[in-house]
N, CA, C and O atoms as a GROMACS GRO file, in nm:
protein
  664
    1MET      N    1   5.743  11.977  16.114
    1MET     CA    2   5.795  11.854  16.056
    1MET      C    3   5.892  11.790  16.154
    1MET      O    4   5.979  11.857  16.210
    2LYS      N    5   5.876  11.662  16.175
    2LYS     CA    6   5.967  11.588  16.260
    2LYS      C    7   6.098  11.564  16.184
    2LYS      O    8   6.101  11.566  16.061
    3ALA      N    9   6.204  11.540  16.259
    3ALA     CA   10   6.335  11.515  16.196
    3ALA      C   11   6.330  11.391  16.108
    3ALA      O   12   6.390  11.390  16.000
    4THR      N   13   6.260  11.288  16.151
    4THR     CA   14   6.252  11.166  16.069
    4THR      C   15   6.178  11.194  15.938
    4THR      O   16   6.212  11.136  15.835
    5GLU      N   17   6.078  11.281  15.942
    5GLU     CA   18   6.007  11.320  15.819
    5GLU      C   19   6.098  11.400  15.727
    5GLU      O   20   6.092  11.386  15.604
    6PHE      N   21   6.182  11.485  15.786
    6PHE     CA   22   6.278  11.562  15.707
    6PHE      C   23   6.374  11.468  15.634
    6PHE      O   24   6.401  11.485  15.515
    7VAL      N   25   6.426  11.371  15.706
    7VAL     CA   26   6.519  11.276  15.645
    7VAL      C   27   6.449  11.201  15.531
    7VAL      O   28   6.507  11.185  15.423
    8ALA      N   29   6.327  11.156  15.554
    8ALA     CA   30   6.253  11.084  15.449
    8ALA      C   31   6.230  11.174  15.328
    8ALA      O   32   6.246  11.128  15.214
    9ALA      N   33   6.195  11.300  15.350
    9ALA     CA   34   6.173  11.393  15.238
    9ALA      C   35   6.302  11.418  15.161
    9ALA      O   36   6.300  11.424  15.038
   10ALA      N   37   6.413  11.432  15.232
   10ALA     CA   38   6.542  11.455  15.165
   10ALA      C   39   6.584  11.331  15.084
   10ALA      O   40   6.636  11.345  14.974
   11LEU      N   41   6.563  11.213  15.139
   11LEU     CA   42   6.596  11.090  15.066
   11LEU      C   43   6.509  11.076  14.941
   11LEU      O   44   6.557  11.037  14.834
   12THR      N   45   6.382  11.106  14.955
   12THR     CA   46   6.289  11.097  14.842
   12THR      C   47   6.325  11.199  14.735
   12THR      O   48   6.324  11.168  14.616
   13GLY      N   49   6.355  11.321  14.776
   13GLY     CA   50   6.395  11.424  14.680
   13GLY      C   51   6.525  11.391  14.610
   13GLY      O   52   6.538  11.411  14.490
   14GLY      N   53   6.621  11.341  14.684
   14GLY     CA   54   6.750  11.303  14.625
   14GLY      C   55   6.734  11.191  14.524
   14GLY      O   56   6.800  11.191  14.420
   15LYS      N   57   6.648  11.096  14.555
   15LYS     CA   58   6.621  10.988  14.460
   15LYS      C   59   6.559  11.044  14.332
   15LYS      O   60   6.595  11.001  14.222
   16ALA      N   61   6.468  11.138  14.345
   16ALA     CA   62   6.405  11.199  14.226
   16ALA      C   63   6.509  11.274  14.144
   16ALA      O   64   6.507  11.266  14.021
   17TRP      N   65   6.599  11.346  14.208
   17TRP     CA   66   6.704  11.417  14.135
   17TRP      C   67   6.792  11.318  14.061
   17TRP      O   68   6.825  11.338  13.944
   18MET      N   69   6.830  11.210  14.129
   18MET     CA   70   6.913  11.110  14.065
   18MET      C   71   6.841  11.052  13.943
   18MET      O   72   6.901  11.036  13.837
   19GLY      N   73   6.713  11.019  13.958
   19GLY     CA   74   6.636  10.964  13.848
   19GLY      C   75   6.629  11.058  13.729
   19GLY      O   76   6.640  11.016  13.614
   20GLY      N   77   6.611  11.186  13.756
   20GLY     CA   78   6.608  11.285  13.649
   20GLY      C   79   6.740  11.296  13.576
   20GLY      O   80   6.744  11.312  13.454
   21LEU      N   81   6.849  11.289  13.651
   21LEU     CA   82   6.982  11.298  13.590
   21LEU      C   83   7.016  11.173  13.509
   21LEU      O   84   7.091  11.180  13.412
   22LEU      N   85   6.961  11.058  13.548
   22LEU     CA   86   6.991  10.932  13.480
   22LEU      C   87   6.896  10.900  13.365
   22LEU      O   88   6.926  10.813  13.283
   23ALA      N   89   6.784  10.967  13.358
   23ALA     CA   90   6.675  10.928  13.268
   23ALA      C   91   6.720  10.906  13.124
   23ALA      O   92   6.679  10.807  13.062
   24ASP      N   93   6.802  10.994  13.070
   24ASP     CA   94   6.840  10.981  12.928
   24ASP      C   95   6.981  10.926  12.909
   24ASP      O   96   7.035  10.933  12.798
   25LEU      N   97   7.041  10.873  13.014
   25LEU     CA   98   7.175  10.814  13.001
   25LEU      C   99   7.163  10.664  12.978
   25LEU      O  100   7.097  10.594  13.055
   26GLU      N  101   7.226  10.616  12.875
   26GLU     CA  102   7.225  10.474  12.840
   26GLU      C  103   7.364  10.431  12.796
   26GLU      O  104   7.446  10.514  12.756
   27LYS      N  105   7.388  10.303  12.802
   27LYS     CA  106   7.508  10.238  12.751
   27LYS      C  107   7.636  10.313  12.787
   27LYS      O  108   7.668  10.327  12.905
   28GLY      N  109   7.710  10.361  12.687
   28GLY     CA  110   7.838  10.425  12.711
   28GLY      C  111   7.831  10.548  12.798
   28GLY      O  112   7.927  10.580  12.868
   29ASP      N  113   7.717  10.619  12.793
   29ASP     CA  114   7.701  10.738  12.878
   29ASP      C  115   7.715  10.703  13.026
   29ASP      O  116   7.762  10.784  13.105
   30LEU      N  117   7.674  10.583  13.061
   30LEU     CA  118   7.672  10.543  13.201
   30LEU      C  119   7.810  10.520  13.260
   30LEU      O  120   7.826  10.516  13.382
   31VAL      N  121   7.910  10.506  13.174
   31VAL     CA  122   8.047  10.490  13.224
   31VAL      C  123   8.133  10.610  13.183
   31VAL      O  124   8.256  10.602  13.183
   32ALA      N  125   8.068  10.721  13.149
   32ALA     CA  126   8.140  10.843  13.115
   32ALA      C  127   8.194  10.906  13.242
   32ALA      O  128   8.120  10.928  13.338
   33ALA      N  129   8.323  10.935  13.242
   33ALA     CA  130   8.386  10.999  13.359
   33ALA      C  131   8.337  11.143  13.370
   33ALA      O  132   8.315  11.209  13.269
   34PRO      N  133   8.319  11.191  13.492
   34PRO     CA  134   8.270  11.327  13.511
   34PRO      C  135   8.376  11.436  13.487
   34PRO      O  136   8.342  11.554  13.480
   35THR      N  137   8.502  11.398  13.476
   35THR     CA  138   8.608  11.497  13.452
   35THR      C  139   8.707  11.441  13.351
   35THR      O  140   8.707  11.321  13.322
   36ALA      N  141   8.790  11.527  13.299
   36ALA     CA  142   8.894  11.484  13.206
   36ALA      C  143   8.994  11.390  13.274
   36ALA      O  144   9.065  11.316  13.207
   37ARG      N  145   8.998  11.394  13.404
   37ARG     CA  146   9.090  11.308  13.480
   37ARG      C  147   9.020  11.187  13.541
   37ARG      O  148   9.072  11.125  13.634
   38GLY      N  149   8.903  11.155  13.489
   38GLY     CA  150   8.830  11.039  13.540
   38GLY      C  151   8.730  11.077  13.646
   38GLY      O  152   8.674  11.187  13.644
   39GLY      N  153   8.707  10.986  13.737
   39GLY     CA  154   8.611  11.010  13.845
   39GLY      C  155   8.504  10.902  13.848
   39GLY      O  156   8.511  10.803  13.776
   40ASN      N  157   8.407  10.924  13.932
   40ASN     CA  158   8.302  10.826  13.954
   40ASN      C  159   8.191  10.841  13.850
   40ASN      O  160   8.117  10.940  13.851
   41HIS      N  161   8.180  10.744  13.761
   41HIS     CA  162   8.080  10.751  13.655
   41HIS      C  163   7.942  10.710  13.707
   41HIS      O  164   7.932  10.649  13.814
   42PRO      N  165   7.836  10.744  13.633
   42PRO     CA  166   7.700  10.720  13.681
   42PRO      C  167   7.669  10.575  13.719
   42PRO      O  168   7.602  10.553  13.820
   43LEU      N  169   7.715  10.478  13.643
   43LEU     CA  170   7.684  10.339  13.675
   43LEU      C  171   7.744  10.300  13.810
   43LEU      O  172   7.678  10.234  13.891
   44TRP      N  173   7.867  10.342  13.834
   44TRP     CA  174   7.931  10.313  13.963
   44TRP      C  175   7.857  10.387  14.075
   44TRP      O  176   7.839  10.331  14.183
   45VAL      N  177   7.816  10.510  14.050
   45VAL     CA  178   7.748  10.588  14.154
   45VAL      C  179   7.620  10.517  14.199
   45VAL      O  180   7.595  10.508  14.319
   46ILE      N  181   7.539  10.468  14.105
   46ILE     CA  182   7.416  10.399  14.143
   46ILE      C  183   7.449  10.279  14.233
   46ILE      O  184   7.388  10.262  14.339
   47GLY      N  185   7.545  10.198  14.192
   47GLY     CA  186   7.582  10.082  14.271
   47GLY      C  187   7.641  10.120  14.406
   47GLY      O  188   7.612  10.057  14.507
   48HIS      N  189   7.725  10.223  14.406
   48HIS     CA  190   7.789  10.267  14.530
   48HIS      C  191   7.686  10.320  14.630
   48HIS      O  192   7.692  10.289  14.749
   49LEU      N  193   7.591  10.399  14.581
   49LEU     CA  194   7.487  10.450  14.672
   49LEU      C  195   7.402  10.335  14.727
   49LEU      O  196   7.361  10.339  14.843
   50THR      N  197   7.376  10.235  14.646
   50THR     CA  198   7.298  10.119  14.690
   50THR      C  199   7.373  10.042  14.799
   50THR      O  200   7.318  10.013  14.905
   51VAL      N  201   7.498  10.010  14.771
   51VAL     CA  202   7.579   9.934  14.867
   51VAL      C  203   7.598  10.014  14.996
   51VAL      O  204   7.586   9.960  15.106
   52SER      N  205   7.626  10.142  14.984
   52SER     CA  206   7.649  10.226  15.102
   52SER      C  207   7.524  10.238  15.188
   52SER      O  208   7.531  10.225  15.310
   53GLU      N  209   7.410  10.263  15.124
   53GLU     CA  210   7.286  10.276  15.201
   53GLU      C  211   7.250  10.145  15.270
   53GLU      O  212   7.210  10.146  15.387
   54ALA      N  213   7.264  10.035  15.201
   54ALA     CA  214   7.237   9.905  15.263
   54ALA      C  215   7.332   9.881  15.381
   54ALA      O  216   7.290   9.830  15.485
   55SER      N  217   7.457   9.917  15.364
   55SER     CA  218   7.556   9.897  15.470
   55SER      C  219   7.526   9.986  15.591
   55SER      O  220   7.539   9.942  15.706
   56ILE      N  221   7.486  10.109  15.566
   56ILE     CA  222   7.456  10.201  15.676
   56ILE      C  223   7.327  10.160  15.747
   56ILE      O  224   7.324  10.148  15.870
   57VAL      N  225   7.220  10.139  15.672
   57VAL     CA  226   7.090  10.112  15.733
   57VAL      C  227   7.083   9.970  15.789
   57VAL      O  228   7.052   9.952  15.907
   58SER      N  229   7.112   9.871  15.708
   58SER     CA  230   7.103   9.733  15.757
   58SER      C  231   7.217   9.701  15.853
   58SER      O  232   7.195   9.646  15.961
   59GLY      N  233   7.339   9.736  15.812
   59GLY     CA  234   7.456   9.702  15.891
   59GLY      C  235   7.474   9.785  16.017
   59GLY      O  236   7.479   9.732  16.128
   60MET      N  237   7.483   9.916  16.000
   60MET     CA  238   7.518  10.002  16.113
   60MET      C  239   7.400  10.036  16.203
   60MET      O  240   7.415  10.040  16.325
   61ILE      N  241   7.282  10.059  16.146
   61ILE     CA  242   7.167  10.095  16.228
   61ILE      C  243   7.100   9.971  16.285
   61ILE      O  244   7.074   9.964  16.405
   62LYS      N  245   7.071   9.872  16.201
   62LYS     CA  246   6.995   9.754  16.244
   62LYS      C  247   7.083   9.640  16.291
   62LYS      O  248   7.035   9.549  16.358
   63GLY      N  249   7.211   9.641  16.256
   63GLY     CA  250   7.301   9.533  16.297
   63GLY      C  251   7.277   9.404  16.222
   63GLY      O  252   7.300   9.295  16.276
   64GLU      N  253   7.232   9.414  16.097
   64GLU     CA  254   7.203   9.297  16.015
   64GLU      C  255   7.294   9.296  15.892
   64GLU      O  256   7.357   9.396  15.859
   65GLU      N  257   7.300   9.182  15.826
   65GLU     CA  258   7.372   9.174  15.699
   65GLU      C  259   7.296   9.256  15.595
   65GLU      O  260   7.173   9.250  15.590
   66PRO      N  261   7.367   9.332  15.512
   66PRO     CA  262   7.299   9.414  15.412
   66PRO      C  263   7.222   9.337  15.307
   66PRO      O  264   7.131   9.393  15.246
   67GLY      N  265   7.253   9.211  15.283
   67GLY     CA  266   7.177   9.130  15.188
   67GLY      C  267   7.192   9.173  15.043
   67GLY      O  268   7.094   9.173  14.968
   68LEU      N  269   7.310   9.208  15.005
   68LEU     CA  270   7.337   9.250  14.867
   68LEU      C  271   7.388   9.134  14.784
   68LEU      O  272   7.439   9.036  14.839
   69PRO      N  273   7.375   9.143  14.651
   69PRO     CA  274   7.430   9.037  14.566
   69PRO      C  275   7.579   9.018  14.589
   69PRO      O  276   7.652   9.112  14.620
   70ALA      N  277   7.624   8.896  14.573
   70ALA     CA  278   7.766   8.863  14.591
   70ALA      C  279   7.852   8.949  14.499
   70ALA      O  280   7.819   8.968  14.382
   71GLY      N  281   7.959   8.998  14.552
   71GLY     CA  282   8.055   9.076  14.475
   71GLY      C  283   8.026   9.225  14.468
   71GLY      O  284   8.112   9.302  14.425
   72TRP      N  285   7.908   9.268  14.511
   72TRP     CA  286   7.877   9.410  14.501
   72TRP      C  287   7.961   9.495  14.596
   72TRP      O  288   7.992   9.609  14.565
   73GLY      N  289   7.997   9.440  14.710
   73GLY     CA  290   8.082   9.514  14.803
   73GLY      C  291   8.216   9.546  14.740
   73GLY      O  292   8.268   9.656  14.755
   74THR      N  293   8.273   9.449  14.672
   74THR     CA  294   8.402   9.469  14.604
   74THR      C  295   8.387   9.566  14.487
   74THR      O  296   8.474   9.650  14.465
   75LEU      N  297   8.280   9.554  14.413
   75LEU     CA  298   8.258   9.635  14.294
   75LEU      C  299   8.224   9.780  14.326
   75LEU      O  300   8.267   9.871  14.256
   76PHE      N  301   8.144   9.801  14.434
   76PHE     CA  302   8.090   9.933  14.463
   76PHE      C  303   8.120   9.987  14.602
   76PHE      O  304   8.091  10.103  14.630
   77GLY      N  305   8.177   9.906  14.688
   77GLY     CA  306   8.196   9.947  14.827
   77GLY      C  307   8.308  10.048  14.845
   77GLY      O  308   8.375  10.089  14.750
   78MET      N  309   8.326  10.087  14.967
   78MET     CA  310   8.429  10.184  15.003
   78MET      C  311   8.565  10.136  14.953
   78MET      O  312   8.603  10.021  14.977
   79GLY      N  313   8.636  10.223  14.884
   79GLY     CA  314   8.767  10.189  14.833
   79GLY      C  315   8.765  10.131  14.693
   79GLY      O  316   8.871  10.115  14.632
   80SER      N  317   8.647  10.100  14.640
   80SER     CA  318   8.641  10.047  14.503
   80SER      C  319   8.668  10.159  14.403
   80SER      O  320   8.647  10.277  14.432
   81GLN      N  321   8.715  10.121  14.287
   81GLN     CA  322   8.750  10.218  14.182
   81GLN      C  323   8.666  10.191  14.058
   81GLN      O  324   8.664  10.078  14.009
   82PRO      N  325   8.598  10.293  14.004
   82PRO     CA  326   8.521  10.274  13.882
   82PRO      C  327   8.611  10.239  13.764
   82PRO      O  328   8.723  10.289  13.753
   83VAL      N  329   8.560  10.154  13.675
   83VAL     CA  330   8.629  10.122  13.550
   83VAL      C  331   8.535  10.158  13.436
   83VAL      O  332   8.413  10.160  13.454
   84SER      N  333   8.590  10.186  13.320
   84SER     CA  334   8.509  10.232  13.208
   84SER      C  335   8.446  10.120  13.127
   84SER      O  336   8.377  10.146  13.028
   85ASP      N  337   8.468   9.996  13.165
   85ASP     CA  338   8.411   9.881  13.096
   85ASP      C  339   8.274   9.848  13.155
   85ASP      O  340   8.264   9.788  13.262
   86ALA      N  341   8.167   9.889  13.085
   86ALA     CA  342   8.031   9.870  13.135
   86ALA      C  343   7.996   9.723  13.156
   86ALA      O  344   7.911   9.691  13.239
   87SER      N  345   8.061   9.632  13.083
   87SER     CA  346   8.030   9.490  13.096
   87SER      C  347   8.071   9.433  13.232
   87SER      O  348   8.029   9.323  13.267
   88ARG      N  349   8.151   9.506  13.308
   88ARG     CA  350   8.192   9.460  13.441
   88ARG      C  351   8.087   9.488  13.548
   88ARG      O  352   8.100   9.445  13.662
   89TYR      N  353   7.981   9.561  13.508
   89TYR     CA  354   7.879   9.604  13.604
   89TYR      C  355   7.743   9.544  13.572
   89TYR      O  356   7.717   9.506  13.457
   90PRO      N  357   7.657   9.534  13.672
   90PRO     CA  358   7.518   9.501  13.644
   90PRO      C  359   7.457   9.611  13.556
   90PRO      O  360   7.513   9.720  13.545
   91SER      N  361   7.345   9.583  13.494
   91SER     CA  362   7.280   9.682  13.408
   91SER      C  363   7.223   9.797  13.491
   91SER      O  364   7.205   9.787  13.612
   92LYS      N  365   7.197   9.906  13.422
   92LYS     CA  366   7.133  10.022  13.485
   92LYS      C  367   7.001   9.978  13.550
   92LYS      O  368   6.972  10.016  13.664
   93ALA      N  369   6.920   9.899  13.478
   93ALA     CA  370   6.791   9.854  13.531
   93ALA      C  371   6.809   9.772  13.658
   93ALA      O  372   6.735   9.790  13.755
   94GLU      N  373   6.906   9.680  13.658
   94GLU     CA  374   6.930   9.596  13.776
   94GLU      C  375   6.977   9.680  13.895
   94GLU      O  376   6.934   9.659  14.008
   95LEU      N  377   7.065   9.775  13.869
   95LEU     CA  378   7.114   9.862  13.976
   95LEU      C  379   7.003   9.950  14.032
   95LEU      O  380   6.992   9.966  14.153
   96LEU      N  381   6.920  10.006  13.944
   96LEU     CA  382   6.811  10.090  13.992
   96LEU      C  383   6.706  10.009  14.069
   96LEU      O  384   6.647  10.060  14.164
   97GLU      N  385   6.684   9.885  14.029
   97GLU     CA  386   6.591   9.800  14.102
   97GLU      C  387   6.645   9.771  14.242
   97GLU      O  388   6.570   9.776  14.340
   98ALA      N  389   6.774   9.742  14.253
   98ALA     CA  390   6.835   9.718  14.384
   98ALA      C  391   6.833   9.844  14.469
   98ALA      O  392   6.805   9.839  14.589
   99PHE      N  393   6.861   9.959  14.406
   99PHE     CA  394   6.855  10.086  14.478
   99PHE      C  395   6.714  10.110  14.532
   99PHE      O  396   6.698  10.151  14.647
  100GLU      N  397   6.613  10.084  14.450
  100GLU     CA  398   6.473  10.103  14.492
  100GLU      C  399   6.440  10.013  14.610
  100GLU      O  400   6.372  10.057  14.703
  101THR      N  401   6.486   9.890  14.608
  101THR     CA  402   6.460   9.797  14.719
  101THR      C  403   6.523   9.848  14.848
  101THR      O  404   6.459   9.849  14.953
  102VAL      N  405   6.648   9.890  14.838
  102VAL     CA  406   6.719   9.941  14.957
  102VAL      C  407   6.653  10.069  15.007
  102VAL      O  408   6.633  10.085  15.128
  103ARG      N  409   6.618  10.159  14.916
  103ARG     CA  410   6.556  10.285  14.957
  103ARG      C  411   6.420  10.260  15.023
  103ARG      O  412   6.386  10.327  15.121
  104THR      N  413   6.342  10.166  14.972
  104THR     CA  414   6.214  10.133  15.033
  104THR      C  415   6.234  10.082  15.175
  104THR      O  416   6.158  10.117  15.265
  105GLN      N  417   6.336   9.999  15.196
  105GLN     CA  418   6.366   9.949  15.330
  105GLN      C  419   6.405  10.064  15.424
  105GLN      O  420   6.367  10.066  15.540
  106THR      N  421   6.481  10.160  15.371
  106THR     CA  422   6.520  10.276  15.452
  106THR      C  423   6.398  10.358  15.491
  106THR      O  424   6.384  10.397  15.607
  107LEU      N  425   6.311  10.385  15.395
  107LEU     CA  426   6.192  10.465  15.424
  107LEU      C  427   6.097  10.391  15.518
  107LEU      O  428   6.031  10.454  15.601
  108ASP      N  429   6.089  10.258  15.506
  108ASP     CA  430   6.008  10.179  15.599
  108ASP      C  431   6.063  10.190  15.741
  108ASP      O  432   5.987  10.204  15.836
  109LEU      N  433   6.195  10.184  15.754
  109LEU     CA  434   6.256  10.202  15.885
  109LEU      C  435   6.225  10.340  15.942
  109LEU      O  436   6.185  10.352  16.058
  110LEU      N  437   6.242  10.442  15.860
  110LEU     CA  438   6.214  10.579  15.906
  110LEU      C  439   6.070  10.596  15.953
  110LEU      O  440   6.044  10.667  16.050
  111ALA      N  441   5.977  10.532  15.886
  111ALA     CA  442   5.836  10.542  15.923
  111ALA      C  443   5.808  10.482  16.061
  111ALA      O  444   5.710  10.518  16.126
  112ARG      N  445   5.895  10.391  16.105
  112ARG     CA  446   5.878  10.328  16.236
  112ARG      C  447   5.954  10.401  16.348
  112ARG      O  448   5.937  10.368  16.465
  113LEU      N  449   6.035  10.498  16.312
  113LEU     CA  450   6.113  10.571  16.411
  113LEU      C  451   6.043  10.699  16.453
  113LEU      O  452   5.965  10.756  16.377
  114ASP      N  453   6.072  10.741  16.574
  114ASP     CA  454   6.036  10.878  16.610
  114ASP      C  455   6.166  10.951  16.640
  114ASP      O  456   6.273  10.890  16.642
  115ASP      N  457   6.158  11.079  16.662
  115ASP     CA  458   6.279  11.159  16.675
  115ASP      C  459   6.367  11.117  16.792
  115ASP      O  460   6.488  11.139  16.788
  116THR      N  461   6.309  11.058  16.895
  116THR     CA  462   6.392  11.014  17.008
  116THR      C  463   6.486  10.900  16.968
  116THR      O  464   6.591  10.882  17.030
  117ASN      N  465   6.449  10.823  16.866
  117ASN     CA  466   6.534  10.713  16.819
  117ASN      C  467   6.663  10.763  16.756
  117ASN      O  468   6.761  10.688  16.748
  118LEU      N  469   6.666  10.888  16.712
  118LEU     CA  470   6.783  10.939  16.641
  118LEU      C  471   6.905  10.951  16.732
  118LEU      O  472   7.018  10.949  16.683
  119ASP      N  473   6.883  10.964  16.861
  119ASP     CA  474   6.994  10.974  16.956
  119ASP      C  475   7.044  10.839  17.006
  119ASP      O  476   7.141  10.833  17.081
  120LYS      N  477   6.978  10.732  16.966
  120LYS     CA  478   7.020  10.599  17.010
  120LYS      C  479   7.150  10.560  16.941
  120LYS      O  480   7.173  10.598  16.825
  121PRO      N  481   7.236  10.485  17.010
  121PRO     CA  482   7.360  10.441  16.946
  121PRO      C  483   7.331  10.348  16.829
  121PRO      O  484   7.234  10.272  16.830
  122SER      N  485   7.414  10.356  16.730
  122SER     CA  486   7.401  10.263  16.617
  122SER      C  487   7.444  10.124  16.663
  122SER      O  488   7.512  10.110  16.765
  123ALA      N  489   7.405  10.023  16.589
  123ALA     CA  490   7.436   9.885  16.624
  123ALA      C  491   7.585   9.856  16.614
  123ALA      O  492   7.641   9.782  16.694
  124THR      N  493   7.648   9.916  16.515
  124THR     CA  494   7.792   9.901  16.495
  124THR      C  495   7.843  10.032  16.438
  124THR      O  496   7.776  10.094  16.356
  125SER      N  497   7.959  10.074  16.481
  125SER     CA  498   8.004  10.207  16.442
  125SER      C  499   8.155  10.213  16.420
  125SER      O  500   8.231  10.222  16.517
  126PRO      N  501   8.199  10.210  16.294
  126PRO     CA  502   8.342  10.221  16.269
  126PRO      C  503   8.396  10.362  16.293
  126PRO      O  504   8.516  10.381  16.310
  127ASN      N  505   8.307  10.462  16.294
  127ASN     CA  506   8.346  10.601  16.310
  127ASN      C  507   8.236  10.670  16.390
  127ASN      O  508   8.128  10.696  16.337
  128GLN      N  509   8.263  10.701  16.516
  128GLN     CA  510   8.162  10.758  16.604
  128GLN      C  511   8.107  10.892  16.552
  128GLN      O  512   7.987  10.917  16.562
  129GLU      N  513   8.192  10.975  16.498
  129GLU     CA  514   8.146  11.106  16.452
  129GLU      C  515   8.045  11.095  16.338
  129GLU      O  516   7.947  11.170  16.334
  130LEU      N  517   8.069  11.004  16.246
  130LEU     CA  518   7.979  10.988  16.131
  130LEU      C  519   7.866  10.888  16.156
  130LEU      O  520   7.757  10.904  16.101
  131PHE      N  521   7.891  10.786  16.237
  131PHE     CA  522   7.797  10.674  16.247
  131PHE      C  523   7.764  10.634  16.390
  131PHE      O  524   7.706  10.527  16.410
  132GLY      N  525   7.797  10.713  16.488
  132GLY     CA  526   7.781  10.673  16.628
  132GLY      C  527   7.639  10.660  16.676
  132GLY      O  528   7.612  10.584  16.769
  133THR      N  529   7.545  10.733  16.615
  133THR     CA  530   7.404  10.724  16.652
  133THR      C  531   7.322  10.701  16.526
  133THR      O  532   7.371  10.717  16.414
  134VAL      N  533   7.197  10.664  16.546
  134VAL     CA  534   7.106  10.646  16.432
  134VAL      C  535   7.097  10.777  16.353
  134VAL      O  536   7.101  10.775  16.230
  135GLY      N  537   7.085  10.889  16.423
  135GLY     CA  538   7.076  11.019  16.356
  135GLY      C  539   7.201  11.053  16.277
  135GLY      O  540   7.192  11.106  16.166
  136ARG      N  541   7.316  11.024  16.332
  136ARG     CA  542   7.441  11.050  16.259
  136ARG      C  543   7.452  10.962  16.135
  136ARG      O  544   7.499  11.007  16.030
  137CYS      N  545   7.409  10.837  16.147
  137CYS     CA  546   7.409  10.749  16.029
  137CYS      C  547   7.321  10.808  15.919
  137CYS      O  548   7.360  10.810  15.802
  138LEU      N  549   7.203  10.855  15.957
  138LEU     CA  550   7.110  10.910  15.858
  138LEU      C  551   7.163  11.042  15.799
  138LEU      O  552   7.146  11.067  15.680
  139ALA      N  553   7.225  11.126  15.882
  139ALA     CA  554   7.283  11.251  15.830
  139ALA      C  555   7.395  11.220  15.730
  139ALA      O  556   7.405  11.286  15.626
  140THR      N  557   7.477  11.122  15.762
  140THR     CA  558   7.584  11.082  15.670
  140THR      C  559   7.524  11.027  15.541
  140THR      O  560   7.575  11.056  15.432
  141LEU      N  561   7.418  10.950  15.552
  141LEU     CA  562   7.351  10.896  15.434
  141LEU      C  563   7.302  11.009  15.343
  141LEU      O  564   7.319  11.002  15.221
  142LEU      N  565   7.242  11.112  15.401
  142LEU     CA  566   7.194  11.227  15.321
  142LEU      C  567   7.310  11.299  15.253
  142LEU      O  568   7.303  11.328  15.133
  143ASN      N  569   7.414  11.327  15.327
  143ASN     CA  570   7.530  11.396  15.269
  143ASN      C  571   7.595  11.313  15.158
  143ASN      O  572   7.635  11.366  15.055
  144HIS      N  573   7.604  11.185  15.181
  144HIS     CA  574   7.667  11.094  15.085
  144HIS      C  575   7.588  11.092  14.954
  144HIS      O  576   7.645  11.097  14.845
  145GLN      N  577   7.455  11.083  14.966
  145GLN     CA  578   7.369  11.084  14.848
  145GLN      C  579   7.389  11.214  14.768
  145GLN      O  580   7.406  11.209  14.646
  146THR      N  581   7.389  11.326  14.835
  146THR     CA  582   7.403  11.455  14.768
  146THR      C  583   7.537  11.465  14.696
  146THR      O  584   7.544  11.510  14.582
  147PHE      N  585   7.642  11.423  14.763
  147PHE     CA  586   7.777  11.428  14.706
  147PHE      C  587   7.785  11.350  14.575
  147PHE      O  588   7.833  11.401  14.474
  148HIS      N  589   7.736  11.225  14.578
  148HIS     CA  590   7.751  11.140  14.460
  148HIS      C  591   7.651  11.171  14.349
  148HIS      O  592   7.684  11.154  14.231
  149VAL      N  593   7.531  11.216  14.381
  149VAL     CA  594   7.438  11.255  14.276
  149VAL      C  595   7.496  11.375  14.199
  149VAL      O  596   7.473  11.389  14.079
  150GLY      N  597   7.570  11.460  14.268
  150GLY     CA  598   7.639  11.570  14.199
  150GLY      C  599   7.739  11.519  14.096
  150GLY      O  600   7.762  11.585  13.995
  151GLN      N  601   7.798  11.405  14.121
  151GLN     CA  602   7.892  11.348  14.024
  151GLN      C  603   7.819  11.303  13.896
  151GLN      O  604   7.876  11.309  13.787
  152ILE      N  605   7.695  11.259  13.911
  152ILE     CA  606   7.617  11.225  13.791
  152ILE      C  607   7.591  11.352  13.710
  152ILE      O  608   7.598  11.350  13.587
  153ALA      N  609   7.560  11.460  13.778
  153ALA     CA  610   7.540  11.589  13.709
  153ALA      C  611   7.668  11.630  13.636
  153ALA      O  612   7.662  11.680  13.523
  154ASP      N  613   7.783  11.609  13.698
  154ASP     CA  614   7.911  11.642  13.632
  154ASP      C  615   7.936  11.552  13.512
  154ASP      O  616   7.987  11.600  13.410
  155ALA      N  617   7.900  11.424  13.521
  155ALA     CA  618   7.916  11.334  13.407
  155ALA      C  619   7.827  11.380  13.291
  155ALA      O  620   7.867  11.373  13.175
  156ARG      N  621   7.706  11.426  13.322
  156ARG     CA  622   7.617  11.478  13.218
  156ARG      C  623   7.682  11.598  13.148
  156ARG      O  624   7.677  11.611  13.026
  157ARG      N  625   7.743  11.684  13.227
  157ARG     CA  626   7.808  11.802  13.170
  157ARG      C  627   7.924  11.760  13.081
  157ARG      O  628   7.944  11.817  12.973
  158ALA      N  629   8.001  11.662  13.124
  158ALA     CA  630   8.114  11.612  13.043
  158ALA      C  631   8.064  11.554  12.911
  158ALA      O  632   8.134  11.558  12.810
  159LEU      N  633   7.942  11.499  12.912
  159LEU     CA  634   7.880  11.445  12.791
  159LEU      C  635   7.814  11.555  12.706
  159LEU      O  636   7.759  11.527  12.599
  160ARG      N  637   7.820  11.678  12.753
  160ARG     CA  638   7.757  11.793  12.688
  160ARG      C  639   7.605  11.780  12.680
  160ARG      O  640   7.542  11.824  12.584
  161ARG      N  641   7.548  11.716  12.782
  161ARG     CA  642   7.403  11.704  12.790
  161ARG      C  643   7.343  11.833  12.845
  161ARG      O  644   7.407  11.906  12.921
  162LYS      N  645   7.222  11.860  12.806
  162LYS     CA  646   7.150  11.974  12.860
  162LYS      C  647   7.121  11.946  13.007
  162LYS      O  648   7.108  11.830  13.046
  163PRO      N  649   7.111  12.049  13.088
  163PRO     CA  650   7.076  12.027  13.228
  163PRO      C  651   6.942  11.953  13.240
  163PRO      O  652   6.848  11.982  13.166
  164ALA      N  653   6.934  11.862  13.332
  164ALA     CA  654   6.811  11.784  13.351
  164ALA      C  655   6.704  11.869  13.418
  164ALA      O  656   6.585  11.840  13.404
  165PHE      N  657   6.743  11.971  13.488
  165PHE     CA  658   6.650  12.055  13.564
  165PHE      C  659   6.671  12.200  13.527
  165PHE      O  660   6.731  12.277  13.603
  166ALA      N  661   6.622  12.238  13.410
  166ALA     CA  662   6.642  12.377  13.365
  166ALA      C  663   6.514  12.455  13.372
  166ALA      O  664   6.511  12.573  13.339
   0.00000   0.00000   0.00000
């Protein structure tokens, strides 16, 4: 397996895990904090992963504008804070549709790359260690997805939901 195929498989698997964890969450469940002290709720996580992936792939790798709806950077970007008022967010369906669009663009990019492209410098890089090359951007994207999908699992536990993958 080539490294680019590995990244594509990990992104596809992570998306499936996220979908399984979100499948039975609706309305108030989507803004349930994962801990007694708050945290990143599922609705924010979907938006944050969408904004982050678009920023990494379109912005840092391709050097293009991410093309996200107005205000999403403020609502879901780095440094944003989740709020428990679901009316402040787009719907679950709208967020998942945007996530699907961004993920399809990422997988399309991966299909055009070969492993030698992973060592190429990224188009823009605020942090060389995490984003200095195409490969580092993709590795950060994988780690970021795993980290935040785990928060959805924690929110499910806080809601006393049965495990999605038992």
